[in-house]
Backbone of each chain as ProteinMPNN parsed JSONL, in Angstrom:
{"seq_chain_A": "QKEVEQNSGPLSVPEGAIASLNCTYSDRGSQSFFWYRQYSGKSPELIMSIYSNGDKEDGRFTAQLNKASQYVSLLIRDSQPSDSATYLCAASSGGSYIPTFGRGTSLIVHP", "coords_chain_A": {"N_chain_A": [[18.619, 3.112, -1.732], [15.402, 3.419, -0.672], [13.97, 2.631, 2.368], [11.611, 1.286, 4.598], [11.026, 0.418, 7.763], [9.522, -2.027, 9.73], [8.588, -3.779, 12.717], [7.687, -7.056, 12.408], [5.975, -8.41, 14.13], [3.902, -10.859, 15.839], [2.162, -8.29, 17.545], [0.686, -8.436, 20.536], [-2.09, -7.503, 22.323], [-4.275, -6.835, 25.14], [-7.828, -6.42, 25.032], [-9.11, -3.108, 25.07], [-6.63, -1.965, 25.745], [-3.83, 0.107, 24.983], [-2.434, 0.104, 21.879], [0.7, 0.158, 20.435], [2.367, 1.032, 17.606], [5.227, 0.931, 15.587], [7.597, 2.492, 13.277], [10.328, 2.997, 11.167], [12.205, 4.997, 8.838], [14.318, 5.295, 5.977], [14.936, 7.332, 4.179], [15.775, 10.613, 4.339], [14.625, 12.664, 3.027], [11.943, 12.142, 2.989], [8.512, 13.096, 3.098], [5.835, 12.71, 3.382], [3.638, 10.708, 5.16], [2.104, 7.571, 5.903], [-0.429, 5.52, 7.362], [-1.745, 2.431, 6.95], [-4.372, -0.034, 7.315], [-4.691, -3.616, 7.037], [-6.763, -6.165, 6.653], [-6.735, -9.691, 6.834], [-6.326, -11.17, 3.691], [-7.411, -9.108, 2.413], [-7.475, -5.761, 0.931], [-5.256, -2.938, 1.489], [-6.44, -0.354, 3.664], [-6.702, 3.1, 4.166], [-5.719, 4.622, 7.069], [-4.579, 6.883, 8.478], [-2.931, 9.916, 7.525], [0.117, 11.753, 7.827], [2.11, 14.703, 7.918], [3.629, 16.637, 9.238], [5.876, 17.268, 11.951], [5.147, 15.891, 15.179], [1.983, 15.26, 16.839], [-0.976, 13.682, 15.536], [-4.343, 13.327, 15.685], [-7.123, 11.15, 15.358], [-10.036, 10.121, 16.2], [-9.814, 7.097, 17.758], [-7.259, 6.792, 17.05], [-3.895, 7.839, 16.886], [-1.389, 9.432, 15.234], [2.155, 9.689, 15.218], [4.903, 11.724, 14.41], [8.326, 12.048, 14.037], [10.692, 13.564, 12.507], [13.329, 14.201, 12.834], [14.361, 11.939, 14.088], [13.582, 10.074, 12.321], [11.211, 8.566, 12.464], [8.117, 7.04, 12.821], [4.966, 6.576, 14.405], [2.05, 4.747, 15.434], [-0.635, 5.006, 17.432], [-3.207, 3.089, 19.054], [-5.899, 3.636, 20.773], [-7.954, 2.151, 23.413], [-8.136, -0.55, 22.298], [-9.722, -2.834, 20.208], [-11.016, -6.162, 19.446], [-11.701, -6.139, 16.697], [-9.754, -4.494, 15.66], [-7.622, -6.144, 15.097], [-5.373, -6.915, 12.814], [-3.04, -6.414, 10.072], [-0.811, -3.758, 10.091], [0.295, -1.294, 7.95], [2.962, 0.762, 7.301], [3.844, 3.694, 5.47], [5.969, 5.77, 3.421], [6.694, 8.727, 1.585], [8.549, 10.694, -0.694], [9.833, 13.89, -1.841], [9.89, 14.542, -5.351], [9.217, 11.831, -6.526], [7.124, 11.197, -5.119], [5.933, 8.717, -4.582], [4.826, 6.246, -2.539], [6.815, 4.308, -0.323], [6.476, 1.066, 1.095], [6.373, -0.419, 4.385], [6.865, -3.77, 5.582], [4.79, -4.418, 7.339], [3.121, -4.693, 10.494], [1.758, -7.198, 12.468], [-1.09, -7.056, 14.383], [-2.676, -8.251, 17.241], [-5.53, -8.26, 19.062], [-6.681, -9.372, 21.973], [-9.538, -10.745, 23.629]], "CA_chain_A": [[17.453, 2.373, -1.577], [14.54, 3.833, 0.287], [13.505, 1.551, 3.136], [10.613, 1.561, 5.66], [11.143, -0.819, 8.535], [8.513, -2.326, 10.824], [8.597, -5.058, 13.392], [6.626, -7.944, 11.838], [5.211, -8.875, 15.227], [2.724, -10.168, 16.114], [2.031, -7.528, 18.721], [-0.573, -8.932, 21.137], [-2.58, -6.589, 23.363], [-5.593, -7.084, 25.537], [-8.868, -5.52, 24.708], [-9.141, -1.967, 25.921], [-5.337, -1.395, 26.027], [-3.255, 0.949, 23.977], [-1.472, -0.59, 20.965], [1.736, 1.037, 19.88], [2.935, 0.415, 16.384], [6.378, 1.767, 15.254], [8.022, 2.46, 11.938], [11.42, 3.943, 10.874], [12.412, 5.12, 7.489], [15.67, 5.654, 5.684], [15.084, 8.52, 3.371], [15.556, 11.79, 5.123], [13.691, 13.563, 2.208], [10.546, 11.842, 3.128], [7.634, 14.252, 3.487], [4.489, 12.276, 3.634], [3.667, 9.393, 5.861], [0.755, 6.972, 5.896], [-0.737, 4.236, 8.039], [-2.805, 1.624, 6.409], [-4.758, -1.304, 7.943], [-4.963, -4.555, 6.128], [-7.303, -7.309, 7.128], [-6.214, -10.876, 6.127], [-6.968, -11.426, 2.391], [-8.114, -7.894, 1.857], [-6.544, -4.761, 0.368], [-5.02, -1.916, 2.53], [-7.268, 0.82, 3.692], [-6.001, 4.259, 4.761], [-6.208, 5.032, 8.444], [-4.181, 8.263, 8.647], [-1.751, 10.456, 6.862], [0.724, 12.798, 8.646], [3.128, 15.362, 7.203], [4.324, 17.52, 10.063], [6.27, 16.712, 13.18], [4.142, 16.022, 16.222], [0.878, 14.195, 16.876], [-2.251, 13.967, 14.743], [-5.334, 12.449, 16.308], [-8.347, 10.9, 14.649], [-10.76, 9.117, 16.967], [-9.056, 6.27, 18.604], [-5.964, 6.655, 16.446], [-2.99, 8.96, 16.987], [-0.153, 9.155, 14.558], [3.183, 10.527, 15.763], [6.039, 11.85, 13.545], [9.593, 12.667, 14.453], [11.583, 13.596, 11.393], [14.79, 14.102, 13.196], [14.664, 10.543, 14.461], [13.117, 9.328, 11.124], [10.318, 7.61, 13.197], [6.627, 7.346, 12.812], [4.261, 5.632, 15.248], [0.588, 4.821, 15.465], [-1.17, 4.525, 18.788], [-4.557, 2.809, 18.943], [-6.453, 3.63, 22.174], [-9.135, 1.321, 23.589], [-8.042, -1.51, 21.302], [-10.85, -3.752, 20.023], [-10.689, -7.264, 18.651], [-11.798, -5.772, 15.333], [-8.568, -3.856, 15.306], [-6.689, -7.152, 14.787], [-5.064, -6.74, 11.397], [-1.705, -5.982, 9.734], [-0.729, -2.279, 9.929], [1.41, -0.931, 6.974], [3.558, 2.112, 7.308], [4.36, 4.05, 4.14], [6.583, 7.024, 3.399], [6.933, 9.055, 0.226], [9.465, 11.852, -0.649], [9.719, 14.802, -2.992], [10.47, 13.896, -6.587], [8.312, 10.866, -7.107], [5.871, 11.045, -4.247], [5.453, 7.433, -4.631], [5.093, 5.763, -1.247], [7.542, 2.948, -0.069], [5.744, 0.47, 2.2], [7.042, -1.431, 5.171], [6.234, -5.178, 5.466], [3.64, -4.457, 8.116], [3.142, -5.312, 11.796], [0.609, -7.892, 12.834], [-1.669, -6.707, 15.685], [-3.836, -9.147, 17.758], [-6.255, -7.753, 20.245], [-7.366, -10.547, 22.49], [-10.663, -10.37, 24.528]], "C_chain_A": [[16.585, 2.945, -0.366], [13.973, 2.585, 1.013], [12.61, 2.055, 4.284], [10.633, 0.235, 6.416], [10.096, -0.873, 9.634], [8.815, -3.67, 11.383], [7.461, -5.898, 12.922], [5.641, -8.382, 12.882], [5.12, -10.418, 15.228], [2.888, -9.432, 17.36], [0.614, -7.922, 19.337], [-0.854, -8.05, 22.302], [-3.911, -7.002, 23.847], [-6.638, -6.029, 25.1], [-8.967, -4.339, 25.644], [-7.765, -1.36, 26.168], [-4.959, -0.475, 24.912], [-2.187, 0.146, 23.146], [-0.517, 0.441, 20.356], [2.478, 0.394, 18.742], [4.108, 1.402, 15.855], [6.897, 1.504, 13.804], [9.231, 3.383, 11.827], [11.567, 3.92, 9.408], [13.863, 5.737, 7.141], [15.899, 6.938, 4.979], [14.779, 9.81, 4.088], [14.716, 12.877, 4.364], [12.253, 13.121, 2.238], [9.641, 12.906, 3.755], [6.315, 13.847, 3.907], [4.514, 10.943, 4.17], [2.208, 8.867, 6.075], [0.74, 5.821, 6.73], [-1.901, 3.604, 7.381], [-3.147, 0.333, 7.25], [-5.143, -2.294, 6.878], [-5.441, -5.816, 6.795], [-6.767, -8.516, 6.257], [-7.007, -11.087, 4.799], [-7.576, -10.215, 1.759], [-7.01, -6.886, 1.459], [-6.363, -3.736, 1.505], [-6.065, -0.793, 2.515], [-6.604, 1.842, 4.544], [-6.613, 4.582, 6.082], [-5.856, 6.575, 8.66], [-3.049, 8.662, 7.738], [-1.229, 11.539, 7.798], [1.917, 13.448, 7.913], [4.081, 16.247, 8.088], [4.744, 16.786, 11.37], [5.3, 16.917, 14.276], [3.023, 14.91, 16.17], [-0.299, 14.723, 16.047], [-3.238, 12.789, 15.287], [-6.546, 12.334, 15.468], [-9.068, 9.812, 15.297], [-9.867, 8.377, 17.874], [-7.591, 6.23, 18.201], [-5.146, 8.013, 16.559], [-1.646, 8.567, 16.258], [0.891, 10.207, 15.125], [4.373, 10.559, 14.761], [7.113, 12.66, 14.172], [10.559, 12.543, 13.333], [13.073, 13.555, 11.737], [15.247, 12.696, 13.504], [14.275, 9.582, 13.373], [12.166, 8.179, 11.645], [8.933, 8.061, 13.074], [5.894, 6.276, 13.667], [2.768, 5.795, 15.052], [0.18, 4.239, 16.753], [-2.667, 4.269, 18.536], [-5.043, 2.705, 20.436], [-7.652, 2.718, 22.228], [-9.166, 0.354, 22.508], [-9.229, -2.512, 21.372], [-10.389, -4.956, 19.232], [-10.825, -7.0, 17.112], [-10.634, -4.967, 14.836], [-7.433, -4.888, 14.843], [-6.595, -7.203, 13.258], [-3.524, -6.545, 11.25], [-1.722, -4.452, 9.482], [0.498, -1.959, 9.183], [1.711, 0.437, 7.173], [4.12, 2.476, 5.979], [4.959, 5.456, 4.256], [6.862, 7.398, 1.948], [7.709, 10.4, 0.378], [9.229, 12.712, -1.918], [10.417, 14.086, -4.186], [9.403, 13.027, -7.193], [6.989, 10.87, -6.372], [5.243, 9.721, -4.236], [5.81, 6.66, -3.277], [5.856, 4.321, -1.212], [6.809, 2.454, 1.197], [6.722, -0.393, 2.975], [6.26, -2.787, 4.953], [4.987, -5.334, 6.395], [3.799, -5.06, 9.489], [1.759, -5.874, 12.029], [0.058, -7.486, 14.133], [-2.794, -7.718, 16.007], [-4.342, -8.527, 19.02], [-7.08, -8.919, 20.731], [-8.42, -10.13, 23.548], [-10.194, -10.54, 25.984]], "O_chain_A": [[17.025, 2.93, 0.783], [13.555, 1.621, 0.372], [12.847, 3.121, 4.852], [10.34, -0.843, 5.898], [9.837, 0.097, 10.347], [9.233, -4.588, 10.677], [6.315, -5.463, 13.037], [4.511, -8.711, 12.521], [5.991, -11.151, 14.76], [3.671, -9.852, 18.213], [-0.437, -7.748, 18.721], [-0.005, -7.848, 23.171], [-4.689, -7.508, 23.038], [-6.295, -4.876, 24.84], [-8.919, -4.504, 26.863], [-7.712, -0.288, 26.772], [-5.731, -0.303, 23.969], [-1.213, -0.385, 23.678], [-0.942, 1.47, 19.831], [3.125, -0.643, 18.891], [3.868, 2.603, 15.728], [6.657, 0.448, 13.219], [9.171, 4.491, 12.361], [11.134, 2.974, 8.75], [14.455, 6.521, 7.883], [16.937, 7.577, 5.151], [13.621, 10.073, 4.414], [14.197, 13.827, 4.95], [11.42, 13.706, 1.546], [9.959, 13.513, 4.778], [5.68, 14.529, 4.711], [5.292, 10.093, 3.735], [1.274, 9.612, 6.373], [1.756, 5.139, 6.859], [-2.962, 4.218, 7.272], [-2.245, -0.285, 7.815], [-5.825, -1.936, 5.918], [-4.65, -6.499, 7.445], [-6.404, -8.333, 5.095], [-8.235, -11.167, 4.824], [-8.184, -10.289, 0.692], [-5.815, -7.128, 1.627], [-7.21, -3.658, 2.395], [-6.504, -0.355, 1.452], [-5.994, 1.5, 5.558], [-7.819, 4.786, 6.221], [-6.721, 7.395, 8.97], [-2.301, 7.817, 7.246], [-2.015, 12.185, 8.492], [2.691, 12.704, 7.312], [5.205, 16.544, 7.682], [4.088, 15.848, 11.822], [4.669, 17.97, 14.356], [3.154, 13.849, 15.56], [-0.561, 15.915, 15.89], [-2.956, 11.591, 15.304], [-6.986, 13.331, 14.896], [-8.789, 8.647, 15.015], [-9.202, 8.988, 18.71], [-6.764, 5.689, 18.935], [-5.665, 9.11, 16.354], [-0.945, 7.61, 16.586], [0.576, 11.355, 15.438], [4.802, 9.496, 14.312], [6.912, 13.737, 14.733], [11.207, 11.505, 13.199], [13.907, 12.974, 11.042], [16.382, 12.316, 13.214], [14.588, 8.395, 13.46], [12.328, 7.01, 11.294], [8.59, 9.237, 13.191], [6.274, 5.108, 13.582], [2.286, 6.822, 14.576], [0.58, 3.138, 17.133], [-3.338, 5.085, 17.902], [-4.641, 1.824, 21.196], [-8.316, 2.515, 21.212], [-10.149, 0.358, 21.767], [-9.648, -2.95, 22.444], [-9.47, -4.834, 18.421], [-10.099, -7.613, 16.33], [-10.536, -4.767, 13.626], [-6.425, -4.477, 14.268], [-7.556, -7.483, 12.542], [-2.813, -6.523, 12.256], [-2.565, -3.948, 8.739], [1.609, -2.258, 9.62], [0.804, 1.268, 7.22], [4.82, 1.663, 5.376], [4.518, 6.248, 5.088], [7.222, 6.535, 1.147], [7.574, 11.121, 1.367], [8.556, 12.324, -2.873], [11.305, 13.242, -4.067], [8.769, 13.371, -8.191], [5.922, 10.593, -6.919], [4.065, 9.613, -3.895], [6.987, 6.475, -2.967], [5.549, 3.379, -1.942], [6.555, 3.181, 2.158], [7.672, -0.98, 2.459], [5.232, -2.884, 4.284], [4.223, -6.286, 6.236], [4.639, -5.952, 9.614], [0.742, -5.206, 11.84], [0.842, -7.593, 15.076], [-3.69, -7.991, 15.208], [-3.575, -8.308, 19.958], [-8.004, -9.397, 20.073], [-8.154, -9.197, 24.305], [-10.962, -10.287, 26.913]]}, "seq_chain_B": "ETGVTQSPTHLIKTRGQQVTLRCSSQSGHNTVSWYQQALGQGPQFIFQYYREEENGRGNFPPRFSGLQFPNYSSELNVNALELDDSALYLCASSQTGGLGDTQYFGPGTRLTVL", "coords_chain_B": {"N_chain_B": [[-15.373, 1.49, 1.417], [-13.574, 2.347, -1.511], [-14.05, 3.136, -4.061], [-12.388, 2.416, -6.016], [-12.017, -0.077, -8.38], [-11.278, -3.45, -9.285], [-10.42, -5.983, -11.665], [-9.892, -9.294, -12.829], [-11.237, -10.833, -9.695], [-10.023, -13.132, -8.759], [-7.497, -15.254, -10.117], [-6.117, -17.903, -12.07], [-3.273, -19.148, -13.529], [-0.924, -20.637, -15.713], [2.54, -21.344, -15.751], [4.514, -19.364, -17.899], [2.344, -18.346, -19.385], [0.347, -15.48, -20.293], [-0.977, -12.475, -18.704], [-3.665, -10.177, -18.027], [-4.582, -7.609, -16.074], [-7.044, -5.461, -14.69], [-8.054, -2.106, -13.751], [-10.077, 0.29, -12.453], [-10.096, 3.675, -11.661], [-10.717, 5.841, -8.9], [-13.441, 8.255, -8.951], [-12.42, 11.392, -10.191], [-9.906, 11.058, -9.825], [-6.62, 10.984, -11.345], [-4.34, 9.424, -11.394], [-2.843, 6.336, -11.323], [-1.496, 3.701, -9.556], [0.33, 0.579, -9.432], [0.843, -2.275, -7.482], [2.618, -4.998, -6.243], [1.984, -7.622, -3.93], [3.339, -9.992, -2.047], [2.814, -12.812, -0.031], [2.795, -12.135, 3.338], [4.452, -9.891, 3.005], [5.108, -6.373, 2.427], [3.294, -4.118, 0.132], [4.893, -3.982, -2.997], [6.161, -1.619, -5.251], [5.193, -1.383, -8.525], [4.657, 0.214, -10.976], [3.675, 3.574, -11.977], [0.987, 5.499, -13.335], [0.331, 8.581, -14.731], [-2.075, 10.717, -15.959], [-2.092, 9.168, -18.378], [0.584, 8.749, -18.942], [3.602, 6.987, -18.118], [4.796, 7.376, -14.888], [6.702, 6.6, -13.179], [8.681, 3.922, -12.077], [9.109, 0.781, -10.601], [11.404, -1.801, -9.305], [10.903, -3.952, -11.252], [10.96, -6.453, -13.895], [10.935, -5.994, -17.589], [8.891, -7.497, -18.576], [6.666, -6.973, -17.111], [4.207, -4.796, -17.83], [2.291, -1.761, -18.574], [-0.587, 0.302, -19.083], [-2.468, 3.34, -19.309], [-5.729, 4.566, -19.768], [-7.688, 7.139, -21.552], [-9.897, 7.635, -19.723], [-8.697, 7.248, -17.401], [-8.669, 4.728, -16.283], [-6.819, 1.63, -15.927], [-4.503, -0.851, -17.08], [-2.657, -3.737, -16.157], [-0.201, -5.713, -17.424], [1.345, -8.923, -17.608], [3.844, -10.726, -18.895], [5.013, -14.028, -19.893], [4.646, -15.641, -17.543], [5.866, -16.372, -14.206], [6.461, -18.659, -11.478], [6.93, -17.229, -9.118], [5.451, -15.001, -9.531], [3.118, -15.272, -8.389], [0.757, -13.704, -6.404], [-0.919, -11.016, -4.595], [-2.183, -8.568, -6.45], [-2.316, -5.102, -6.412], [-4.128, -2.212, -7.119], [-3.91, 1.237, -6.935], [-5.45, 4.369, -6.666], [-5.001, 7.904, -7.057], [-5.09, 11.503, -6.635], [-3.277, 13.418, -7.629], [-0.71, 12.638, -7.868], [1.312, 13.932, -6.65], [2.975, 15.948, -4.106], [1.87, 15.165, -0.833], [0.003, 13.457, -1.894], [-2.53, 11.04, -1.631], [-2.909, 7.528, -1.608], [-5.473, 5.341, -2.653], [-6.675, 2.119, -2.234], [-7.775, -0.453, -4.377], [-9.712, -3.618, -4.318], [-7.97, -5.597, -5.005], [-6.376, -8.131, -7.028], [-6.038, -11.528, -6.88], [-3.551, -13.492, -7.958], [-2.636, -16.673, -9.082], [-0.048, -18.642, -9.994], [0.632, -21.652, -11.631]], "CA_chain_B": [[-15.313, 1.454, -0.076], [-12.78, 3.523, -1.97], [-14.393, 3.557, -5.405], [-11.489, 1.854, -6.943], [-12.446, -1.385, -8.673], [-10.235, -4.245, -9.987], [-11.01, -7.259, -12.149], [-10.808, -10.176, -12.003], [-10.899, -10.937, -8.289], [-9.05, -14.216, -8.657], [-7.043, -15.748, -11.49], [-5.125, -19.009, -12.057], [-2.577, -19.23, -14.758], [0.219, -21.584, -15.688], [3.856, -20.739, -16.072], [4.703, -19.045, -19.335], [1.195, -17.66, -19.957], [0.242, -13.932, -20.159], [-2.206, -12.152, -17.964], [-4.022, -8.792, -18.009], [-5.351, -7.169, -14.913], [-7.656, -4.208, -14.96], [-8.33, -1.262, -12.644], [-10.822, 1.648, -12.66], [-9.746, 4.632, -10.602], [-11.873, 6.546, -8.239], [-13.895, 9.398, -9.674], [-11.688, 12.627, -9.858], [-8.386, 10.719, -9.682], [-5.944, 10.804, -12.611], [-3.155, 8.849, -11.19], [-3.067, 4.965, -10.9], [-0.271, 2.883, -9.226], [0.188, -0.798, -9.383], [1.689, -2.903, -6.556], [2.578, -6.534, -6.017], [2.108, -7.936, -2.581], [3.562, -11.36, -1.781], [2.341, -13.121, 1.308], [3.689, -11.648, 4.455], [5.264, -8.725, 2.656], [4.331, -5.167, 2.144], [3.21, -3.881, -1.219], [6.052, -3.511, -3.785], [5.715, -0.701, -6.284], [5.501, -1.836, -9.904], [4.711, 1.429, -11.759], [2.581, 4.544, -11.787], [0.581, 6.248, -14.501], [-0.31, 9.995, -14.392], [-2.584, 11.238, -17.186], [-1.708, 8.256, -19.413], [2.062, 8.576, -19.077], [4.3, 6.299, -17.085], [5.384, 8.438, -14.061], [7.766, 6.01, -12.25], [8.704, 2.387, -12.298], [9.962, 0.08, -9.541], [12.381, -2.702, -9.786], [10.315, -5.057, -11.994], [11.415, -6.635, -15.261], [10.119, -5.384, -18.593], [7.667, -8.386, -18.86], [5.609, -6.2, -16.452], [3.919, -3.597, -18.477], [0.999, -1.296, -18.313], [-1.055, 1.484, -19.699], [-3.622, 4.01, -18.727], [-6.587, 4.985, -20.787], [-8.165, 8.486, -21.37], [-10.823, 7.711, -18.642], [-7.8, 7.062, -16.253], [-8.572, 3.292, -15.928], [-5.473, 1.173, -16.256], [-4.212, -2.293, -17.152], [-1.217, -4.31, -15.883], [0.108, -6.875, -18.22], [2.448, -9.655, -17.244], [4.081, -11.825, -19.832], [5.836, -15.157, -19.504], [4.421, -15.728, -15.989], [6.695, -17.255, -13.392], [5.882, -19.132, -10.256], [7.117, -16.178, -8.214], [4.506, -13.94, -9.877], [1.911, -15.485, -7.575], [0.735, -12.612, -5.317], [-1.987, -10.097, -4.731], [-1.883, -7.319, -7.309], [-3.142, -4.073, -5.954], [-4.145, -0.973, -7.821], [-4.209, 2.308, -6.068], [-5.657, 5.587, -7.39], [-4.827, 9.06, -6.302], [-5.565, 12.65, -7.266], [-2.361, 14.296, -8.274], [0.686, 11.968, -7.98], [2.374, 14.871, -6.186], [3.186, 15.974, -2.669], [0.775, 14.844, -0.04], [-0.979, 12.6, -2.571], [-2.876, 9.88, -0.895], [-3.369, 6.512, -2.457], [-6.625, 4.518, -2.201], [-6.515, 0.929, -2.889], [-8.771, -1.344, -4.837], [-9.787, -4.802, -3.534], [-6.92, -6.432, -5.39], [-6.5, -9.399, -7.814], [-5.133, -12.641, -6.359], [-2.99, -14.213, -9.106], [-1.916, -17.887, -8.689], [0.621, -19.224, -11.178], [0.951, -22.984, -11.339]], "C_chain_B": [[-14.572, 2.679, -0.677], [-13.211, 3.972, -3.3], [-13.421, 3.058, -6.491], [-11.912, 0.311, -7.161], [-11.4, -2.169, -9.497], [-10.967, -5.501, -10.489], [-9.785, -7.968, -12.81], [-10.403, -10.158, -10.551], [-9.74, -12.019, -8.062], [-8.696, -14.722, -10.059], [-5.931, -16.774, -11.332], [-4.632, -19.108, -13.381], [-1.461, -20.204, -14.611], [1.495, -20.882, -16.137], [3.98, -20.561, -17.539], [3.486, -18.347, -20.0], [1.334, -16.166, -19.676], [-0.967, -13.634, -19.446], [-2.413, -10.644, -17.999], [-4.947, -8.475, -16.849], [-5.899, -5.762, -15.134], [-8.092, -3.446, -13.651], [-9.06, 0.008, -13.116], [-10.618, 2.5, -11.438], [-11.01, 5.278, -10.004], [-12.071, 7.807, -9.008], [-12.975, 10.628, -9.226], [-10.202, 12.287, -9.76], [-7.799, 10.422, -11.094], [-4.64, 9.987, -12.545], [-3.388, 7.294, -10.656], [-1.663, 4.264, -10.669], [-0.602, 1.398, -9.043], [1.351, -1.342, -8.273], [1.466, -4.436, -6.542], [2.776, -6.821, -4.605], [2.152, -9.474, -2.341], [3.126, -11.587, -0.336], [3.366, -12.773, 2.352], [4.594, -10.466, 4.249], [4.394, -7.433, 2.494], [4.188, -4.964, 0.604], [4.541, -3.326, -1.844], [5.579, -2.873, -5.031], [6.176, -1.232, -7.624], [5.716, -0.618, -10.83], [3.536, 2.28, -11.499], [2.244, 5.241, -13.045], [-0.094, 7.472, -14.096], [-0.771, 10.488, -15.86], [-1.995, 10.51, -18.377], [-0.232, 8.101, -19.649], [2.721, 7.856, -17.813], [5.092, 7.357, -16.256], [6.423, 7.856, -13.008], [7.616, 4.482, -12.352], [9.579, 1.834, -11.173], [10.797, -0.962, -10.161], [11.739, -4.071, -10.261], [10.757, -5.188, -13.363], [10.423, -6.163, -16.376], [8.866, -6.236, -18.952], [6.422, -7.878, -18.038], [5.363, -4.934, -17.234], [2.48, -3.086, -18.295], [0.584, -0.221, -19.251], [-2.185, 2.139, -19.059], [-4.4, 4.693, -19.837], [-7.079, 6.446, -20.555], [-9.199, 8.631, -20.135], [-10.065, 7.471, -17.349], [-7.92, 5.597, -15.647], [-7.163, 2.811, -16.389], [-5.447, -0.357, -16.429], [-2.753, -2.628, -16.728], [-1.169, -5.575, -16.66], [1.347, -7.58, -17.767], [2.679, -10.862, -18.224], [4.964, -12.879, -19.29], [5.844, -15.338, -18.007], [5.453, -16.805, -15.355], [6.009, -17.583, -12.115], [5.815, -17.985, -9.184], [6.182, -14.977, -8.415], [3.259, -14.057, -9.04], [1.856, -14.5, -6.493], [-0.566, -11.909, -5.435], [-1.545, -8.826, -5.437], [-2.902, -6.218, -6.937], [-3.021, -2.869, -6.856], [-4.597, 0.089, -6.917], [-4.455, 3.612, -6.908], [-5.451, 6.809, -6.492], [-5.08, 10.275, -7.259], [-4.547, 13.262, -8.136], [-0.979, 13.634, -8.588], [1.727, 12.895, -7.497], [2.404, 14.812, -4.644], [1.912, 15.875, -1.915], [-0.309, 13.994, -0.712], [-1.287, 11.372, -1.718], [-3.448, 8.802, -1.741], [-4.538, 5.625, -1.785], [-6.662, 3.318, -3.03], [-7.787, 0.228, -3.331], [-8.735, -2.663, -4.111], [-8.688, -5.771, -3.956], [-7.383, -7.611, -6.282], [-5.487, -10.368, -7.346], [-4.8, -13.549, -7.657], [-2.231, -15.484, -8.514], [-1.302, -18.395, -9.977], [1.08, -20.675, -10.802], [2.056, -23.461, -12.25]], "O_chain_B": [[-14.889, 3.836, -0.4], [-12.832, 5.065, -3.72], [-13.621, 3.258, -7.689], [-12.117, -0.43, -6.199], [-10.711, -1.577, -10.327], [-11.924, -6.0, -9.896], [-8.827, -7.341, -13.262], [-9.386, -9.569, -10.183], [-8.751, -11.836, -7.353], [-9.47, -14.63, -11.012], [-4.962, -16.579, -10.598], [-5.409, -19.155, -14.335], [-1.086, -20.566, -13.495], [1.434, -19.889, -16.861], [3.627, -21.43, -18.336], [3.629, -17.809, -21.097], [2.227, -15.679, -18.983], [-1.934, -14.393, -19.51], [-1.436, -9.895, -18.0], [-6.012, -9.08, -16.719], [-5.211, -4.943, -15.743], [-8.435, -4.049, -12.634], [-8.655, 0.671, -14.071], [-10.93, 2.095, -10.318], [-12.122, 5.243, -10.531], [-11.161, 8.378, -9.61], [-12.793, 10.851, -8.029], [-9.36, 13.175, -9.626], [-8.401, 9.713, -11.901], [-3.925, 9.881, -13.541], [-4.066, 7.089, -9.649], [-0.799, 4.283, -11.547], [-1.675, 1.033, -8.562], [2.504, -0.912, -8.229], [0.397, -5.002, -6.773], [3.73, -6.281, -4.045], [1.127, -10.151, -2.425], [3.082, -10.656, 0.468], [4.561, -13.057, 2.266], [5.372, -10.071, 5.117], [3.164, -7.46, 2.44], [4.922, -5.604, -0.149], [5.18, -2.405, -1.336], [4.76, -3.406, -5.78], [7.358, -1.496, -7.844], [6.797, -0.437, -11.392], [2.539, 1.858, -10.911], [3.156, 5.569, -13.804], [-0.979, 7.468, -13.241], [0.03, 10.632, -16.783], [-1.458, 11.14, -19.288], [0.152, 7.337, -20.535], [2.391, 8.132, -16.659], [5.911, 8.106, -16.788], [6.907, 8.555, -12.118], [6.568, 3.918, -12.666], [10.642, 2.37, -10.858], [10.916, -1.038, -11.384], [12.022, -5.141, -9.723], [10.943, -4.171, -14.031], [9.236, -5.965, -16.116], [7.916, -5.734, -19.553], [5.296, -8.317, -18.267], [6.24, -4.071, -17.294], [1.579, -3.837, -17.923], [1.345, 0.14, -20.149], [-2.86, 1.487, -18.263], [-3.823, 5.316, -20.728], [-6.902, 6.955, -19.448], [-9.302, 9.732, -19.594], [-10.678, 7.479, -16.282], [-7.318, 5.311, -14.611], [-6.453, 3.497, -17.124], [-6.337, -1.047, -15.933], [-1.81, -1.867, -16.943], [-2.052, -6.423, -16.536], [2.357, -6.913, -17.544], [1.889, -11.798, -18.345], [5.633, -12.646, -18.283], [6.859, -15.213, -17.322], [5.777, -17.861, -15.899], [5.084, -16.888, -11.696], [4.821, -17.812, -8.478], [6.13, -14.066, -7.588], [2.447, -13.135, -8.957], [2.793, -14.413, -5.699], [-1.302, -12.211, -6.374], [-0.623, -8.132, -5.008], [-4.113, -6.358, -7.105], [-1.926, -2.54, -7.311], [-5.57, -0.092, -6.184], [-3.661, 3.883, -7.809], [-5.704, 6.742, -5.289], [-5.254, 10.119, -8.467], [-4.847, 13.614, -9.276], [-0.236, 14.068, -9.468], [2.9, 12.743, -7.837], [1.967, 13.86, -3.998], [0.92, 16.471, -2.335], [-1.402, 13.83, -0.17], [-0.385, 10.752, -1.156], [-4.365, 9.053, -2.522], [-4.527, 5.274, -0.606], [-6.679, 3.353, -4.26], [-8.805, 0.345, -2.649], [-7.81, -2.87, -3.325], [-8.501, -6.755, -3.241], [-8.546, -8.015, -6.295], [-4.279, -10.132, -7.383], [-5.65, -14.202, -8.262], [-1.374, -15.387, -7.636], [-2.014, -18.557, -10.968], [1.793, -20.888, -9.821], [2.483, -24.612, -12.152]]}, "name": "protein", "num_of_chains": 2, "seq": "QKEVEQNSGPLSVPEGAIASLNCTYSDRGSQSFFWYRQYSGKSPELIMSIYSNGDKEDGRFTAQLNKASQYVSLLIRDSQPSDSATYLCAASSGGSYIPTFGRGTSLIVHPETGVTQSPTHLIKTRGQQVTLRCSSQSGHNTVSWYQQALGQGPQFIFQYYREEENGRGNFPPRFSGLQFPNYSSELNVNALELDDSALYLCASSQTGGLGDTQYFGPGTRLTVL"}
């Protein structure tokens, strides 16, 4: 059974701080990793995808992948109250390429 | 906006009824996946269609069925509705269904079963 684990939170950070969201996955064959943001009552929207070990930066967001440790993280710099949402981590592997989602981490950015 | 549309937005049904949800994929995408998201949970994979063929199925009973049309739009049908079927149903479209494929979600259909 492929599993993606996330701490459900909530993770509370002050405005302007760095928010660090973590995710582990069980399937060593996973090759593609995704972070989605989901506001309450809305559908998930893609923030970033990452496929290779290391860091990938996009604006205030940095995704980090460590395949040896089966660990993916998302850093949000200069957090804003508008970043308050649930962040979903997903992983897909060769064969089906269908992503398995974690249950999400709730992030609260307080002024 | 992802270009993926779903209808209806909300739906209320009673136990034992049948429901059909619809999804139009983003232009250029030939793969549609359906997910069920219960409150406080991540999306759970129901099934995927690639070029009108079922390309994978999650751990859902046969009363969950679907199809994809030649224009790559898709339907999800649920028979004999149960209270636990109450959830947000998400449709996601993607380009290839293969390695590196990225899924883009529609706004979802909120189904309530009474």
